Every structure is written in structure tokens, then in C-alpha cells.
GUMIBA-907365 format. One record per residue (C-alpha): residue number from 1; x, y, z; residue in one letter. Coordinates in steps of 0.1 Angstrom, whole numbers, padded with zeros to 4 digits. Layout:
NUM|X|Y|Z|a
...
END
This chain:
1|0920|0831|0824|m
2|0911|0865|0810|s
3|0913|0879|0846|d
4|0949|0867|0849|q
5|0957|0882|0815|h
6|0940|0915|0824|a
7|0959|0915|0857|s
8|0992|0908|0841|a
9|0986|0935|0815|s
10|0977|0960|0842|g
11|1009|0952|0861|v
12|1030|0956|0830|i
13|1013|0988|0820|l
14|1017|1002|0855|s
15|1054|0993|0855|f
16|1060|1009|0822|l
17|1041|1041|0831|l
18|1059|1043|0865|g
19|1092|1039|0848|g
20|1085|1066|0822|l
21|1072|1089|0849|t
22|1103|1084|0870|g
23|1126|1089|0840|a
24|1107|1121|0831|a
25|1109|1135|0866|l
26|1145|1126|0869|a
27|1153|1144|0836|a
28|1132|1174|0846|l
29|1150|1179|0879|f
30|1185|1172|0866|a
31|1208|1202|0862|p
32|1207|1203|0824|r
33|1196|1228|0798|s
34|1160|1227|0784|g
35|1173|1213|0751|r
36|1193|1185|0767|e
37|1164|1176|0789|t
38|1140|1175|0760|r
39|1164|1153|0740|d
40|1168|1129|0770|i
41|1130|1128|0774|l
42|1125|1120|0738|q
43|1151|1093|0738|e
44|1136|1077|0770|r
45|1101|1079|0754|i
46|1114|1062|0723|r
47|1131|1035|0744|e
48|1099|1030|0764|g
49|1078|1028|0733|a
50|1102|1002|0718|e
51|1101|0981|0750|r
52|1063|0983|0750|g
53|1062|0971|0714|r
54|1086|0942|0723|e
55|1064|0932|0752|l
56|1032|0935|0731|r
57|1048|0913|0704|d
58|1060|0888|0729|r
59|1026|0885|0746|y
60|1008|0884|0713|a
61|1029|0854|0703|e
62|1023|0837|0736|r
63|0986|0843|0732|s
64|0986|0828|0697|r
65|1005|0798|0710|e
66|0981|0794|0738|f
67|0951|0797|0715|k
68|0966|0771|0691|d
69|0972|0746|0719|r
70|0937|0752|0732|a
71|0922|0747|0697|v
72|0943|0715|0692|d
73|0932|0701|0726|r
74|0896|0710|0718|g
75|0898|0692|0684|r
76|0913|0662|0702|g
77|0884|0661|0726|i
78|0859|0664|0698|v
79|0876|0636|0679|d
80|0876|0613|0710|e
81|0839|0621|0715|a
82|0831|0612|0679|n
83|0850|0580|0682|e
84|0831|0571|0714|a
85|0798|0579|0696|i
86|0807|0557|0667|e
87|0816|0528|0691|r
88|0783|0534|0708|g
89|0765|0532|0675|r
90|0783|0500|0667|g
91|0772|0485|0700|v
92|0736|0496|0696|v
93|0735|0482|0660|s
94|0750|0449|0672|s
95|0724|0447|0700|q
96|0696|0456|0677|r
97|0706|0427|0653|e
98|0708|0403|0682|r
99|0674|0414|0695|i
100|0659|0412|0660|t
101|0673|0377|0656|a
102|0659|0366|0690|a
103|0624|0380|0682|v
104|0624|0363|0648|e
105|0635|0330|0664|a
106|0607|0334|0689|g
107|0582|0340|0662|r
108|0594|0310|0643|q
109|0592|0288|0674|a
110|0556|0301|0680|y
111|0546|0293|0644|r
112|0561|0258|0646|e
113|0543|0251|0679|e
114|0511|0265|0665|k
115|0513|0242|0634|e
116|0519|0212|0657|k
117|0487|0218|0676|s
END
């Protein structure tokens, strides 16, 4: 999953950098004065930074949601495993009681037969 996240982040970062580079080059080669070009570049940089912050916040929220779902699923699995363990303990305890009762009945039968002879 981290490879997909890194790949998606790389694509987004490349897209943003490409867009900023294209905007900067377009502004540099446009027939405007230096002051106008700098103002345009600064505005585009601000817009790009804002879009970057929005994307970061969006993906951070999605990451938190994914983490929360994964933690909830993990807790559910642990709870199910604990329930299975408890059921297993109950079965073992029941079987132990039955075996103990059978052994005790066998001892009692042996004693009775021994007393008869």
C-alpha cells in the first residue's frame, strides 16, 4: 500500500511542478514588463501553493480515514479471535470435566470390583 501512496504522491508532485514550470515559462516569454511578469509569477506561485495545501489536506484526511478503518477492522479481528479462544477454553474445560468424571467412575468401579474379590 505504501508503494501506491508513494507513486500517487510522485504523480501529484510531478503534475504540480510541471504546471508551475509551464506557468513560469509562459509568463517569462509573454510580452509584458518585468514588474507585470513578477506579479503574475507570484500570483501563480501562491495559487500553486494553495492547491498543494488543499491536496495535502485532502490526502491527509483520506489517510486518517483509511487508518481509522484499518484499526477498527484490526480490533474486530482481535475481538473475534478472543471470542474463539474463550469458546475453545470452554470446550477444553468441559472435556476435562467429562474425562475427570470418567476416570473417577473407572476408579470407583475398580475399587468396587476389588472389594468383591
